[in-house]
N, C-alpha and C positions, 0 to 999 in steps of 0.2 A: 743267506746268511747276509749279512753288508758289510762291506770293506771296514769299517768304524769295527763290529765284533770280533774280524777276521786280524787287526791288527790290538786288538785289547785283550784275544787271546796269546798273539806273540809275545808282546812285552810281558804278560804274566808267567811266561812259559822263559822268558830270560831272565825274570826275578826270580825265579824258582832254581833255576840253572846255579844262579848268583848265591844261592841259601848252601851251598854246597863250600865255598869258599868260608863263610860265615861259622859252619861249624870244622870245617877240617883248618884253618887257619895258617900257615903255621903259627904267624905271628900276630900279635895284636894291633899291628899297622893294619897287616893282610884283613881283618875282620873288621875291623873297624869301616877300610873304604869299600870291602861287600857289604856292610849295611847301608854307608851313604849308595851305595850302585840302588839298591833296595829303593831305597829312599824317594831318589830320583825317578826311575821305574813307577812308583806308585804315582807322583805328578804326571808324569805321562798318562798314565789311567786313570786317574781320575779329568784328564784334560779328552780322553776319549769317551768315558762315561759320559759327559757333557757333552759330548755330540751325540751321542745313542741316544740320551732323554729328549736333546732340541732345548735343552737349554748351558750352553756351554758357558757362560755370564754369572750362574752362578757356582758352577763345577770350576771355573776359572780363579774362582777369589778362594776358593777352598784351598786349591795347590799351591795359587799363591801364598797362602800361611803354613801352608804345608813343608812348601820350599823353607821360606825361612827360618822354623823348627827346625827342618830337616840340617841348613847351616849351621844356624847356634847349634845345635847339639855336638854336632860333626867336631866343629871347632873346640869346645869345651870336653869334650874327651878326648882328642891330641894334645891340649895344651894338660891334662892331669894327666897324664901317660908321658908328657915329657918331661914333668913333673918327677916322675916318678924315677924315669931315667937317670935323672940330674938326682936324685939322692941317691942312686946305687953308685953310681959315679963318684959321686963323695964319702959316701962310708968307703970306699976300695973294690965293691963287689962288682965280677965279671958283669959285662951285661948278657941281658936276657932278650933272645930271640923269641922263645915263645910263653903263652899266659901261662902261669904254673895251674 
């Protein structure tokens, strides 16, 4: 087993460990950050797969596109949650820490 395969397995195990935070939460921000961390680990995994197959140039391009999509999606979800919190405060509702 090569060093790249060992690193890929370790990154996959770390991503699975973060999956617990996605499921349990406790807040929406915790879940968003956990999904972002899983996306980052996926980018590293794509780069490692590129080196394992001997074609890093192709897989690194895919990883860069995925990184941009991950970043934009995270910003979009956080802005949406910010808008929800702002509307709740305008209506006088108490702040909700957990997602219903």
